[in-house]
PAZAPA-4460 file (N, C-alpha, C; in steps of 0.05 Angstrom, whole numbers, plus 32768, in hexadecimal, padded with zeros to 4 digits):
% residues 261
    n_x    n_y    n_z   ca_x   ca_y   ca_z    c_x    c_y    c_z   seq   type   mol
   857D   86DB   85A7   859C   86DF   8598   85A0   86C5   8589     1      M     A
   85A8   86D1   8570   85B3   86B9   855D   85CF   86AB   8562     2      N     A
   85CD   8694   855B   85E7   8680   8564   85FD   8690   8556     3      Y     A
   8613   8694   8567   8629   86A6   855E   8643   8694   855A     4      V     A
   8654   869B   8544   866D   8690   8540   867E   86A7   8546     5      K     A
   868C   86A7   8560   869E   86BD   8566   86B5   86BA   8554     6      I     A
   86BC   86D7   854C   86D4   86DA   853B   86EE   86EB   8548     7      K     A
   86FD   86ED   853C   8717   86F8   8546   8717   8713   8537     8      N     A
   8720   872B   8542   8723   8745   8538   873F   874F   8535     9      F     A
   874B   874C   851F   876A   874C   8519   876D   8767   8502    10      I     A
   8779   8779   8501   877F   878C   84F0   8767   8798   84E6    11      N     A
   8754   879C   84F5   873A   87AA   84F0   8729   8797   84E2    12      G     A
   872E   877C   84E1   871A   876B   84D0   8710   8753   84E0    13      E     A
   86F8   8749   84DC   86F0   8734   84EA   86F9   871C   84DC    14      W     A
   8705   8707   84EA   8710   86F0   84E0   8709   86D5   84EE    15      L     A
   86FB   86C5   84DC   86EE   86AB   84E9   8705   869A   84E9    16      E     A
   8709   8690   8502   871E   867B   8503   8717   865E   84F9    17      E     A
   8724   8657   84EB   8720   8638   84E2   8732   8624   84E5    18      T     A
   8729   860B   84E7   873F   85F8   84EF   8749   85F6   8507    19      G     A
   8737   8602   851D   8740   85FE   8534   872B   85F5   854C    20      V     A
   872E   85E9   8560   871D   85E1   8578   870B   85FD   857C    21      E     A
   86F2   85F6   8581   86DF   860C   858C   86D2   8601   85A6    22      T     A
   86CC   8614   85B5   86BD   860D   85D0   86A2   8618   85CD    23      V     A
   868C   860A   85D8   8675   8616   85D9   8671   8632   85EB    24      P     A
   865F   8642   85E2   8656   865D   85EE   8639   8659   85F7    25      L     A
   8639   865E   8614   861D   8657   861F   8613   8673   862C    26      Y     A
   85F7   8673   862A   85EC   8684   863A   85E6   867A   8655    27      N     A
   85F8   8682   8669   85F4   8676   8682   85D7   8674   8691    28      P     A
   85CA   868B   868D   85B3   868C   8697   859B   8678   868E    29      S     A
   859E   8669   8672   858B   8658   8669   8599   863E   8666    30      T     A
   85B4   863D   8663   85C4   8625   865C   85C4   861F   863F    31      G     A
   85B9   8631   8631   85B8   8630   8614   85D0   8635   8606    32      E     A
   85D8   8626   85F6   85F3   8629   85E4   85ED   863D   85CF    33      Q     A
   85FB   8652   85D3   85F5   8669   85BF   8606   8670   85A9    34      I     A
   861C   8664   85AA   8632   8667   8596   8648   8656   859B    35      G     A
   865E   865F   858F   867B   864D   8591   8692   8662   8591    36      E     A
   86A8   8656   85A0   86BD   866F   85A0   86D5   865D   8596    37      V     A
   86E6   8666   8584   86FF   865D   857D   8713   865D   8591    38      P     A
   8722   8646   8593   873B   8648   85A2   8752   864C   858A    39      L     A
   8759   8666   8588   8765   866C   8573   8783   8662   8574    40      S     A
   8791   865F   855B   87AB   8656   8557   87C0   8669   8563    41      S     A
   87D7   865E   8568   87EE   8672   8569   87F5   8685   8558    42      E     A
   87F1   8679   853D   87F5   8689   8522   87E2   86A1   8523    43      E     A
   87C9   869A   852A   87B6   86B7   852F   87BD   86C8   8543    44      T     A
   87C5   86BE   8557   87CE   86D1   856A   87E7   86E5   8564    45      S     A
   87F9   86D1   8555   8814   86E3   854D   880C   86F5   8537    46      L     A
   87F3   86F1   8528   87EF   8703   8513   87E3   871B   851E    47      Y     A
   87D4   8717   8539   87CA   872B   8544   87E2   873E   8552    48      A     A
   87F6   8730   8559   880F   8740   8565   8819   8752   854C    49      V     A
   881D   8741   8537   882A   8753   8520   881A   876D   8517    50      D     A
   87FA   8768   8519   87EC   8780   8514   87ED   8795   8528    51      S     A
   87F0   878C   8540   87F3   87A4   8555   880C   87B3   8552    52      A     A
   8823   879F   854C   883A   87AA   854A   883F   87BE   8532    53      Y     A
   8833   87B3   8518   8838   87C6   8505   8826   87DF   8508    54      D     A
   880F   87DE   8516   87FD   87F7   8516   880A   8807   852E    55      A     A
   881B   87FE   853C   8827   8810   8553   8836   8829   8549    56      Y     A
   8844   881E   8532   885A   8838   852C   884B   8851   8523    57      D     A
   8836   884A   8516   8824   8864   850D   8811   886E   8521    58      S     A
   8803   885C   8532   87F4   8869   8548   8804   8873   855D    59      W     A
   8819   886D   8562   8826   8882   8574   882F   889A   856E    60      K     A
   882D   88A1   8552   8835   88BA   8548   881C   88CB   8546    61      K     A
   8802   88C0   8547   87E7   88CD   8547   87EA   88E2   855F    62      V     A
   87DE   88FB   8558   87DE   890E   8570   87CD   8904   8587    63      S     A
   87D3   8905   859F   87C4   88FF   85B6   87A6   8908   85B2    64      V     A
   87A5   8920   85A7   8788   8929   85A4   8778   8919   858E    65      G     A
   8787   890F   857A   8776   8901   8568   8773   88E3   8573    66      K     A
   8782   88D8   8583   8780   88C0   8590   8769   88C0   85A6    67      R     A
   8769   88D6   85B0   8751   88DA   85C5   8738   88DF   85B5    68      V     A
   873A   88EA   85A2   871C   88F0   8591   8713   88D1   858E    69      S     A
   8723   88BB   8585   8718   88A3   8580   8709   8898   859C    70      Y     A
   8716   889E   85B3   8708   8894   85CC   86EF   88A0   85D4    71      L     A
   86E9   88BB   85CA   86D2   88CB   85CB   86C3   88BA   85B9    72      F     A
   86C7   88B6   85A0   86B4   88AA   858C   86AC   888D   8596    73      D     A
   86BF   887F   85A2   86BB   8862   85AE   86A4   8867   85C8    74      I     A
   86A9   887C   85D6   8694   8880   85EB   867A   8883   85E1    75      R     A
   867A   8896   85CB   8660   889F   85C6   864F   8887   85B5    76      Q     A
   865C   8875   85A4   8656   885F   859E   864D   884A   85AF    77      A     A
   8659   884B   85C4   8650   8837   85DE   8636   8841   85E8    78      M     A
   8631   885C   85EB   861E   8868   85F4   8603   8861   85E1    79      K     A
   860A   8864   85CA   85F2   8860   85B6   85E9   8843   85B5    80      D     A
   85FD   8831   85BE   85F7   8813   85BA   85F6   8809   85D5    81      S     A
   85EE   8817   85E9   85F4   880E   8604   85E2   87F4   8608    82      L     A
   85CB   87F8   8601   85B7   87DD   8607   85BF   87C5   85FA    83      E     A
   85CD   87C7   85DE   85D3   87AF   85D5   85EB   87A4   85E0    84      E     A
   85FD   87B8   85EA   8617   87B0   85F6   8611   87A0   8612    85      L     A
   85FD   87AC   861F   85F5   87A0   8639   85EA   8782   8635    86      A     A
   85D7   8781   861D   85CD   8764   861B   85E4   8752   8610    87      V     A
   85F4   875B   8606   860F   874C   85FD   861D   873E   8616    88      S     A
   861C   874E   862B   8628   8745   8646   8612   8732   8655    89      I     A
   85FB   873B   8653   85E4   872C   8662   85E3   870E   8657    90      A     A
   85E8   8710   863C   85E1   86F3   862F   85F6   86E1   8633    91      V     A
   8612   86E3   862F   8627   86CF   8638   8631   86D1   8652    92      D     A
   862F   86E4   8660   863D   86E5   867A   8629   86E5   8693    93      Q     A
   8610   86E8   868B   85F6   86E2   869A   85F2   86F5   86B0    94      A     A
   85FE   870E   86AD   85F8   8724   86C1   85DA   872B   86BC    95      K     A
   85CC   8735   86D1   85B3   873F   86CD   85B6   875B   86BE    96      H     A
   85A3   875E   86AB   85A5   8775   8698   85AB   878F   86A3    97      I     A
   85A1   8793   86BC   85A3   87AE   86C9   85C6   87AD   86D2    98      S     A
   85D0   879A   86DC   85EC   8799   86DF   85FC   879A   86C7    99      E     A
   85F3   8790   86AF   8606   8792   8699   8602   87AC   868B   100      A     A
   85EC   87B8   8690   85E7   87DB   868A   85FD   87EA   869A   101      R     A
   85FE   87E6   86B3   8611   87EE   86C5   8630   87EC   86BD   102      G     A
   8633   87D7   86B5   8650   87CF   86AB   8658   87DF   8691   103      E     A
   8644   87E1   867F   864A   87F0   8669   864C   8811   866E   104      I     A
   863D   8816   8682   863D   8833   8687   865A   883C   8698   105      Q     A
   8660   8824   86A5   867E   8826   86B6   8691   882A   869A   106      R     A
   8692   8817   8687   86A2   881A   8670   86A3   8834   8663   107      V     A
   868D   8842   865F   8686   885C   8651   869A   886E   8668   108      I     A
   8693   886C   8682   86A2   8882   8690   86BD   887C   8692   109      Q     A
   86C8   8864   868F   86E3   8860   868A   86EF   886F   8672   110      L     A
   86E4   886D   865C   86EB   8878   8642   86E9   8898   8645   111      L     A
   86D9   889E   8657   86D8   88BF   865D   86EF   88C6   866D   112      E     A
   86F8   88B4   867F   8710   88BC   8690   872A   88B8   867D   113      A     A
   8727   88A5   866C   873D   88A3   865C   8745   88B9   8645   114      A     A
   872F   88CB   8640   872E   88E0   862E   8742   88F8   863F   115      C     A
   8745   88F3   8658   8758   8908   8666   877A   8902   8660   116      S     A
   8781   88EE   8650   8797   88E8   864C   87A8   88FF   8644   117      I     A
   87A2   8910   8634   87B5   892C   862E   87C0   8931   8648   118      P     A
   87AE   8935   865E   87B9   893E   8676   87C9   892A   8685   119      T     A
   87C1   8912   868A   87CF   8900   8697   87E9   88F6   8687   120      L     A
   87F1   88F9   8670   880A   88F5   8662   881A   8909   8663   121      I     A
   8814   8923   866D   882A   8938   8668   8841   8933   867E   122      Q     A
   8855   893E   866F   8870   8937   867C   8879   8949   8695   123      G     A
   888F   894B   869C   8898   895A   86B2   88B4   8963   86AE   124      E     A
   88BA   897B   86B9   88D6   8987   86B8   88DE   898C   86D0   125      T     A
   88F8   898D   86D7   8903   8994   86F1   891F   89A5   86EB   126      L     A
   891E   89BC   86F1   8938   89CC   86ED   894A   89CD   8702   127      G     A
   8964   89CE   86FE   8977   89D2   8712   897B   89B9   8726   128      G     A
   897B   89A1   8719   8982   898B   8722   899F   8989   872E   129      I     A
   89B1   8994   871A   89CA   899B   8725   89D8   89AF   8714   130      A     A
   89ED   89BC   8715   89F7   89CD   8705   89F3   89C9   86E8   131      N     A
   89E4   89DC   86DC   89DF   89DA   86C0   89D4   89C0   86B4   132      N     A
   89C1   89B3   86C9   89B6   899B   86BF   8997   899A   86CA   133      I     A
   8988   8999   86B5   8968   8993   86B9   8962   897C   86B1   134      N     A
   8945   8979   86BF   893C   895A   86B7   8921   895E   86A9   135      G     A
   891C   8946   8699   88FF   894A   868C   88F7   892D   868B   136      R     A
   88DE   892A   8690   88D0   8910   868F   88BE   8910   8678   137      V     A
   88C1   88FA   8665   88AE   88F9   864D   88A0   88E0   8650   138      I     A
   8887   88DE   864E   8876   88CA   864F   886E   88C0   8630   139      K     A
   8875   88A9   862B   8872   889F   8612   8864   8882   860F   140      Q     A
   8858   887B   85FC   884F   885F   85F8   8865   884E   85F4   141      P     A
   885D   8835   85FD   8875   8820   85FF   8871   880B   85E4   142      L     A
   885A   8807   85DE   8856   87F2   85C7   883D   87E5   85C4   143      G     A
   883D   87CD   85C1   882A   87B7   85C2   8825   87AA   85DF   144      V     A
   880B   87AD   85E2   8803   87A1   85FC   87EB   878C   85FA   145      Y     A
   87EF   8776   860B   87DA   875D   8605   87CA   8760   8621   146      G     A
   87B2   875A   8620   879F   8758   8637   878E   8741   8639   147      G     A
   878C   8736   8651   877C   871B   8653   8763   8722   8668   148      V     A
   874E   871D   8660   8733   8723   8670   8727   870D   867C   149      A     A
   871D   870C   8692   870D   86F8   86A0   86EC   86F5   8697   150      P     A
   86DF   86E1   869C   86C2   86E1   8694   86B2   86F4   869E   151      F     A
   86B8   86FB   86B7   86A0   870A   86C2   86A0   872A   86BF   152      N     A
   86B2   8736   86B6   86AF   8754   86AC   86BE   8758   8693   153      F     A
   86AC   874C   867D   86B5   874E   8662   86B7   876B   8658   154      P     A
   86A9   877C   8663   86AB   8797   8659   86BB   87AB   8669   155      G     A
   86BF   87A8   8688   86CB   87B6   8697   86E6   87B3   8695   156      L     A
   86EF   8799   8692   870B   8798   868E   8719   87A4   8672   157      V     A
   8708   87A0   8660   870D   87B2   8648   8712   87CF   864E   158      F     A
   8702   87DA   865D   8704   87F8   8662   871A   87FF   8676   159      G     A
   8720   87EB   8683   8739   87EB   8695   8755   87F2   8686   160      W     A
   8756   87DE   866D   876B   87DC   8661   876D   87EC   8644   161      F     A
   875C   87E8   8633   875E   87ED   8618   875F   880E   8616   162      V     A
   874C   881E   8620   874C   883C   861B   8765   8849   8627   163      P     A
   876E   8842   863B   8788   884F   8643   879D   8847   8633   164      Y     A
   87A0   882F   862C   87B5   8822   861F   87B9   8831   8604   165      A     A
   87A1   8832   85F5   87A4   883D   85D8   87A2   885A   85D7   166      I     A
   8798   8865   85EF   8799   8885   85EF   87B3   8890   85F3   167      G     A
   87C2   8880   85FE   87DD   888E   85FE   87F4   8884   85EC   168      V     A
   87E9   8870   85D7   87F8   886E   85BD   8801   8851   85BC   169      G     A
   87FA   8841   85D2   87FF   8826   85C9   87EA   8817   85B9   170      N     A
   87F2   8800   85B2   87DB   87EF   85A3   87D5   87D3   85B4   171      T     A
   87C4   87C5   85AE   87B6   87B4   85C0   87AD   8796   85B3   172      F     A
   87B0   8784   85C1   87A6   8767   85B7   8793   8762   85D6   173      I     A
   877E   8759   85D0   876B   8755   85E4   875E   8736   85E8   174      Y     A
   8765   8729   85F9   8756   870F   85FB   8740   870F   860E   175      K     A
   8728   870C   8602   8710   8705   8615   870F   86EB   8621   176      P     A
   86FE   86E8   8635   86FC   86CE   863D   86EA   86C0   8626   177      S     A
   86F0   86A4   8626   86DE   8695   8613   86C3   8694   861F   178      T     A
   86BD   8697   8638   86A0   8694   8642   8690   86AB   863F   179      Q     A
   869A   86C6   8637   868D   86DF   8633   869A   86EF   8620   180      S     A
   8698   86E8   8605   86A8   86F2   85EF   8699   8709   85E2   181      P     A
   867D   870A   85E4   8668   8715   85D2   866C   8736   85D4   182      V     A
   8675   873E   85E9   8676   875A   85F0   868B   8765   85DD   183      F     A
   86A1   8757   85D9   86B8   875F   85CA   86B6   875D   85AA   184      M     A
   86A0   874D   85A8   8694   874C   8589   8688   8765   8581   185      Q     A
   8678   876F   8592   866F   878A   8591   8680   87A7   858F   186      K     A
   8697   879F   859F   86A8   87B7   85A0   86B9   87B4   8584   187      M     A
   86BD   879F   857B   86CE   87A2   8561   86BF   87B0   854C   188      G     A
   86A6   87AB   854C   8693   87B9   8537   8694   87D8   853F   189      D     A
   8698   87DD   8557   8696   87FA   855E   86B4   8805   8555   190      I     A
   86C5   87F9   855A   86E3   8801   8551   86DF   8807   8534   191      F     A
   86D8   87F9   8523   86D1   87FA   8504   86C2   8818   8502   192      N     A
   86AE   8814   8511   8698   882A   850B   86A6   8846   850F   193      Q     A
   86B7   884B   8524   86C1   8864   852B   86DA   8869   8519   194      V     A
   86E2   8855   8509   86FB   8857   84FA   8717   8855   8509   195      G     A
   8717   8843   851F   8730   8841   852C   8743   8833   851A   196      L     A
   875A   883F   8518   876D   8834   8503   8774   8816   8505   197      P     A
   8774   8806   84F1   8777   87E4   84F4   8790   87DF   8501   198      K     A
   8790   87D0   8516   87A2   87C1   8521   87A8   87CA   8540   199      G     A
   879A   87E2   8545   879F   87F4   855D   8796   87E2   8574   200      V     A
   877C   87D5   856F   8770   87C1   8581   8766   87A7   8573   201      V     A
   8771   8791   857E   876D   8776   8573   8761   8765   8587   202      N     A
   8750   8752   857D   8743   8740   858F   8746   8725   8587   203      I     A
   8751   8717   8595   8754   86F7   8594   874C   86E7   85A8   204      V     A
   873D   86D3   85A1   872F   86C2   85B4   873E   86A4   85B3   205      H     A
   8741   8699   85CB   874D   8680   85D2   8751   867C   85EA   206      G     A
   8764   8669   85ED   876C   8664   8609   8788   866D   8613   207      N     A
   8793   865E   8628   87AE   8667   862E   87C6   866B   861A   208      R     A
   87C0   8660   8603   87DA   865D   85F1   87DB   867A   85E6   209      T     A
   87C4   8689   85E7   87C5   86A4   85D6   87D9   86B6   85E9   210      I     A
   87D4   86BB   8604   87EA   86CB   8611   8804   86BF   8611   211      P     A
   8803   86A7   860E   881E   8697   860F   8831   869F   85F9   212      G     A
   8825   86AB   85E0   8833   86B3   85CD   8840   86CE   85D1   213      T     A
   883A   86DB   85E5   883F   86F7   85EB   8859   86F8   85FC   214      W     A
   885B   86E5   860E   886F   86EC   8624   888F   86EF   8617   215      Y     A
   8897   86DC   8605   88B4   86E3   85F9   88B5   86F1   85E0   216      E     A
   889C   86FB   85D7   889C   8707   85C0   88A6   8726   85BF   217      N     A
   88BB   872C   85B0   88C8   8746   85B1   88B7   875B   85AC   218      P     A
   88A0   8758   859B   888F   8768   8593   8879   8773   85A6   219      K     A
   8877   875E   85BF   8863   8769   85D5   8873   8777   85E9   220      I     A
   886A   8790   85F0   8879   87A1   8608   886B   8799   8624   221      S     A
   8853   878F   8624   884B   8788   863F   8830   8779   863D   222      G     A
   882A   8770   8657   880D   8763   8655   87FE   876C   866E   223      V     A
   87E5   8766   866F   87CF   8771   8683   87BF   875A   8684   224      C     A
   87B6   8756   86A0   87A5   873D   86A6   8791   8742   86BC   225      L     A
   877B   8741   86BA   8768   8739   86CD   875F   871B   86D1   226      V     A
   8769   870E   86E4   8760   86F0   86E2   8763   86E6   8703   227      G     A
   8766   86CC   86FD   8769   86BB   8716   877F   86BE   8726   228      S     A
   8784   86B9   8742   879E   86BB   874F   87AF   86AC   8745   229      T     A
   87AC   868F   873E   87C0   867E   8736   87D0   868B   871B   230      P     A
   87BB   8692   870A   87C6   86A1   86F1   87D7   86B8   86F4   231      T     A
   87D0   86C9   8704   87E1   86E0   870C   87FA   86DB   871B   232      A     A
   87F7   86C7   8726   8812   86C0   8734   882B   86B4   8721   233      K     A
   881C   86A7   870B   882E   869B   86F7   8837   86B2   86E1   234      K     A
   8829   86C6   86DF   8832   86D8   86C8   8848   86E7   86D0   235      W     A
   884D   86F1   86E8   886E   8700   86EE   887B   86EF   86E8   236      P     A
   8880   86D9   86F0   8899   86C5   86E6   889B   86C7   86C8   237      K     A
   8888   86C8   86BB   8894   86C5   869D   8896   86E0   8692   238      V     A
   8886   86F8   8699   8887   870F   868E   889F   871F   8697   239      V     A
   88A6   871C   86B0   88C1   872A   86BB   88D6   871C   86AC   240      V     A
   88D7   8701   86AA   88EF   86F6   869D   88F4   86FE   867E   241      G     A
   88DC   8705   8676   88DD   8712   8657   88DB   8731   8656   242      A     A
   88E3   873A   866D   88E5   8758   866D   88CC   8768   8665   243      A     A
   88B5   8761   866B   8898   8769   8665   8890   8780   867A   244      K     A
   8881   8791   8673   8871   879E   8688   8858   8791   8689   245      E     A
   8850   8790   86A5   883E   877C   86AB   8829   878F   86C0   246      A     A
   8810   8785   86BB   87F8   8793   86CC   87E4   877A   86D2   247      C     A
   87E5   8778   86F2   87D6   8761   86F4   87BF   8767   870B   248      F     A
   87AA   8758   870C   8794   875D   871E   8786   873E   8720   249      S     A
   878C   8732   8739   8783   8719   873E   8765   871B   8746   250      A     A
   8759   8707   873F   8738   8704   8748   873D   86F0   875F   251      V     A
   8733   86FA   8773   872C   86E8   878D   8715   86D7   878B   252      R     A
   8716   86BC   8785   8700   86B1   877B   86ED   86AA   8793   253      K     A
   86FA   86A3   87AA   86EA   86A2   87BE   86D8   86B5   87CA   254      L     A
   86E5   86CB   87C7   86D3   86E3   87D4   86C4   86F2   87BE   255      S     A
   86CC   86EB   87A5   86BD   86F8   878E   86CB   8715   8789   256      G     A
   86DE   871C   8797   86E9   8737   8794   86F9   8737   8778   257      G     A
   86FE   874E   8772   870D   8754   8758   8718   876F   875E   258      Y     A
   8731   8776   874E   8743   878F   8750   874A   879C   8739   259      G     A
   874F   87B1   8738   875B   87BC   871F   877A   87BC   8722   260      R     A
   8787   87BA   8709   87A4   87BF   8708   87AA   87D8   86FC   261      C     A
***
């Protein structure tokens, strides 16, 4: 693998972050430094928020059938590039290649499940609640979501969050771990390959200051996290205070367990 300078993916474009601190990216299997990851600025994070926010107004109006067609196309592109995607996980996360292939296959399955969204988001009606009163439930997108992933499942956590969020009409900002960012570099290329509209999914690399720009931001409707227990304990305090939707899954470090939110 050639030395790689990890880039941000914002508004459908690859952007190299300059003038900021970087951290080395290693292949844990060999100890070799294979690249560097930018600790992006707050300004870059806010640019991603603006990009997702601007894209939301038009994306939510796209028919659910069209939105799901993009998920089908992403699924097919992943199947066509399965080995390349698996290698991207094996190189910087140190999974055995067979496990990395299995993780990619699981993401493909999650995309297939997300393609059932037209059924999942059907509303409900209830007649005769009272005299001349009927009830109706409408399921609608909420806006811009931010998601933070841990180092150990760079593909799987993407599959848990992003397909469902964008499939129902939300837009997304995704922060991979600085220890395993290569998979999402490949996914950004796939988003462009299938013609996903600009700003629907944005990728920003950095430390905790990135999600720190989301909590009080009125353009962010909710946040998602798979991470450590200490982090998961802190997040509710800030997101609830900011009236955000929240989805958490704490990684139990000692047992090695993980869960889905």
